[in-house]
C-alpha positions as CSV (number, residue, x, y, z in Angstrom):
1,X,-6.5,-2.2,0.7
2,X,-3.0,-0.2,1.8
3,X,-1.4,-2.2,4.8
4,X,0.6,1.2,5.4
5,X,-1.0,4.1,6.8
6,X,0.6,6.8,4.8
7,X,-0.9,5.4,1.5
8,X,-4.2,5.2,3.2
9,X,-4.3,8.5,4.5
10,X,-3.8,9.5,0.9
11,X,-6.8,7.7,-0.5
12,X,-5.3,4.3,-0.7
13,X,-2.8,5.0,-3.4
14,X,0.0,2.7,-4.2
15,X,3.3,5.4,-4.3
16,X,5.9,3.7,-3.0
17,X,7.7,5.0,0.1
18,X,11.1,6.4,-0.5
19,X,12.8,4.7,2.6
20,X,16.3,3.1,1.7
21,X,15.7,0.7,4.4
22,X,12.9,-0.2,6.6
23,X,10.7,-2.4,9.0
24,X,7.0,-1.5,9.4
25,X,4.2,-3.1,11.3
26,X,0.9,-2.1,10.9
27,X,-2.5,-2.3,12.3
28,X,-6.0,-1.7,10.7
29,X,-9.4,-2.5,12.2
30,X,-11.8,-2.3,9.4
31,X,-14.9,-0.3,10.3
32,X,-14.1,-0.3,13.9
33,X,-14.8,-4.4,13.9
34,X,-12.0,-6.6,15.4
35,X,-13.3,-9.4,13.0
36,X,-12.2,-7.3,10.3
37,X,-8.5,-6.1,11.6
38,X,-5.4,-6.4,9.2
39,X,-1.9,-7.0,10.4
40,X,1.2,-6.7,8.6
41,X,4.7,-6.8,8.4
42,X,7.1,-4.6,5.8
43,X,10.3,-4.8,5.3
44,X,12.8,-3.2,2.3
45,X,16.3,-3.3,1.9
46,X,18.2,-0.8,-0.9
47,X,21.2,-3.0,-2.6
48,X,22.5,-0.2,-4.4
49,X,23.4,-0.7,-8.1
50,X,21.8,-4.2,-7.5
51,X,18.5,-2.7,-7.1
52,X,16.4,-3.6,-4.0
53,X,14.1,-6.2,-2.1
54,X,10.9,-6.2,-0.2
55,X,9.2,-9.0,1.7
56,X,5.6,-8.6,3.4
57,X,3.0,-10.4,5.3
58,X,-0.7,-9.6,6.0
59,X,-3.0,-11.5,8.2
60,X,-6.7,-10.4,7.7
61,X,-9.8,-12.0,10.0
62,X,-10.3,-13.4,13.2
63,X,-10.3,-17.6,14.1
64,X,-13.4,-18.1,12.5
65,X,-12.1,-16.6,9.1
66,X,-8.9,-15.6,7.7
67,X,-6.7,-14.6,5.4
68,X,-2.8,-14.6,5.1
69,X,-0.6,-13.5,2.6
70,X,3.0,-13.6,2.2
71,X,5.1,-11.4,-0.7
72,X,8.5,-11.0,-1.8
73,X,9.6,-8.8,-4.7
74,X,12.8,-7.6,-6.6
75,X,13.2,-4.1,-8.4
76,X,16.3,-3.0,-10.2
77,X,17.0,0.8,-11.7
78,X,17.6,0.1,-15.4
79,X,18.3,3.7,-16.1
80,X,18.6,7.2,-14.3
81,X,15.0,7.8,-14.7
82,X,13.4,4.2,-14.8
83,X,13.2,1.5,-12.6
84,X,11.3,-2.0,-13.0
85,X,10.4,-4.8,-10.6
86,X,8.6,-8.0,-10.2
87,X,6.9,-9.6,-7.2
88,X,5.5,-13.1,-6.0
89,X,2.4,-13.3,-3.7
90,X,0.8,-16.3,-2.0
91,X,-2.5,-16.2,-0.7
92,X,-4.2,-18.3,1.7
93,X,-8.1,-18.4,3.0
94,X,-9.1,-20.5,6.1
95,X,-12.1,-21.2,8.3
96,X,-12.0,-22.9,11.7
97,X,-15.1,-25.3,10.2
98,X,-13.5,-28.5,9.4
99,X,-15.9,-28.7,6.6
100,X,-14.2,-26.2,4.5
101,X,-10.9,-27.1,3.2
102,X,-8.4,-24.0,3.2
103,X,-7.9,-22.4,-0.5
104,X,-4.5,-21.0,-1.5
105,X,-3.4,-19.3,-4.7
106,X,0.0,-18.0,-6.2
107,X,-0.1,-14.7,-8.0
108,X,2.5,-12.6,-9.8
109,X,2.9,-8.7,-10.0
110,X,5.1,-6.6,-12.2
111,X,5.7,-2.9,-11.2
112,X,7.4,0.0,-13.4
113,X,8.2,3.7,-12.3
114,X,9.5,6.6,-14.4
115,X,11.0,9.8,-12.7
116,X,9.6,12.1,-15.8
117,X,11.3,15.4,-14.2
118,X,12.5,16.6,-10.6
119,X,8.5,17.0,-10.0
120,X,6.9,14.4,-11.9
121,X,6.7,10.4,-11.5
122,X,4.5,7.8,-13.1
123,X,4.2,4.6,-11.8
124,X,2.4,1.6,-12.8
125,X,1.7,-1.9,-11.8
126,X,-0.3,-5.1,-12.9
127,X,-0.7,-8.7,-12.2
128,X,-2.6,-11.6,-11.8
129,X,-5.2,-12.2,-8.9
130,X,-6.1,-15.9,-9.6
131,X,-8.6,-15.6,-6.7
132,X,-10.8,-13.0,-8.1
133,X,-12.9,-14.9,-10.7
134,X,-14.2,-11.7,-11.8
135,X,-11.1,-10.1,-12.5
136,X,-8.3,-12.2,-12.7
137,X,-6.0,-9.5,-14.0
138,X,-6.0,-6.1,-12.2
139,X,-3.6,-3.3,-12.3
140,X,-3.3,0.5,-11.3
141,X,-1.5,3.2,-12.6
142,X,-0.4,6.7,-11.2
143,X,1.0,10.1,-11.5
144,X,2.7,12.0,-8.6
145,X,3.5,15.5,-8.8
146,X,5.5,17.7,-6.2
147,X,3.9,21.0,-6.9
148,X,6.1,23.2,-4.6
149,X,8.5,22.1,-2.2
150,X,7.0,19.8,0.7
151,X,3.8,19.1,-1.1
152,X,3.2,16.1,-3.2
153,X,-0.2,15.3,-4.9
154,X,-1.4,12.3,-6.4
155,X,-3.8,10.7,-8.9
156,X,-4.2,7.3,-9.6
157,X,-6.7,4.9,-11.6
158,X,-7.1,1.8,-10.1
159,X,-8.9,-1.6,-11.4
160,X,-8.6,-3.9,-8.6
161,X,-11.9,-4.1,-7.6
162,X,-14.4,-2.0,-9.5
163,X,-12.6,0.8,-11.2
164,X,-11.6,3.7,-8.8
165,X,-10.1,7.0,-9.1
166,X,-7.6,7.4,-6.1
167,X,-6.4,11.3,-5.3
168,X,-4.4,12.0,-2.4
169,X,-2.1,14.8,-0.9
170,X,1.0,14.9,1.6
171,X,2.5,18.0,3.0
172,X,5.7,17.6,4.4
173,X,6.7,20.3,7.5
174,X,10.1,20.9,8.1
175,X,11.1,17.2,6.9
176,X,9.8,15.5,9.9
177,X,6.0,15.9,10.2
178,X,3.2,15.2,7.6
179,X,-0.2,15.9,7.1
180,X,-2.1,13.8,4.6
181,X,-5.6,13.6,2.9
182,X,-7.3,11.7,0.2
183,X,-10.3,10.5,-1.4
184,X,-11.4,7.5,-3.9
185,X,-14.5,6.7,-5.4
186,X,-16.9,3.5,-6.4
187,X,-17.2,3.7,-3.3
188,X,-16.8,7.2,-2.1
189,X,-14.2,7.3,0.8
190,X,-12.6,10.3,2.3
191,X,-9.3,9.8,4.3
192,X,-6.9,11.9,6.3
193,X,-3.7,11.2,8.6
194,X,-0.6,12.2,10.3
195,X,3.0,11.2,10.4
196,X,6.3,12.0,12.2
197,X,9.7,11.1,11.7
198,X,11.9,11.3,14.7
199,X,15.5,9.9,13.8
200,X,15.3,6.6,12.6
201,X,11.6,6.0,14.2
202,X,8.5,6.7,12.3
203,X,4.9,6.7,13.1
204,X,1.7,7.3,10.7
205,X,-1.8,7.5,11.3
206,X,-4.8,7.5,9.2
207,X,-8.7,7.3,9.1
208,X,-11.0,6.6,6.5
209,X,-14.5,6.9,6.3
210,X,-16.6,4.9,3.7
211,X,-19.9,6.2,2.4
212,X,-21.6,2.9,3.3
213,X,-19.8,1.6,6.2
214,X,-17.8,3.3,9.3
215,X,-14.9,4.7,10.2
216,X,-11.6,2.8,9.7
217,X,-8.4,3.5,12.0
218,X,-5.0,2.5,10.9
219,X,-1.5,2.9,12.3
220,X,2.1,1.8,11.1
221,X,5.4,2.2,13.0
222,X,8.5,2.3,11.3
223,X,12.2,1.7,11.8
224,X,14.3,3.4,8.9
225,X,18.0,2.5,10.2
């Protein structure tokens, strides 16, 4: 799942935010159930010619069962049109039942992004998922296209769960207001959302509807100094 409401509203695509520096907090209530809530904190720093860094914390669940993730990554611009990065991730799963020990895993991920033209961007990411015995190695690849000024469309193939196709669109009005929609297959999920950038502050809202379950609301609040 995407921990940022912008990506969630676009069908869960993994397209990166373009902010130079940002701190974002997020809340997602899976299918309207508090026991399936996800809370996140994400920080990004642009280091200029030395690249960029990112750190993320994610907490899913309630005191009965919960998951915690901590990730940190570094990316560098190789040429004017190509950048690449690596990320390390720690995952812990635990319950309040003393009969079950908490389980822990480490994972690594690699990312590459190529700006093919002023309108076209190709990106891909892959890495280990040691906690998933069915698919210990998973990846996604996507293509973002800015058809006209202010409109960005994205198509992505994702194998993190079952193989999924994700599609999303974002329209920017006067550089401050955003309307988004998207869908994903397997299972079919429809999403939409709104966003606004007011000075250094930003807010993004998203709602997803899964074909088997109910609606999932999500909110992200950002500061981009």
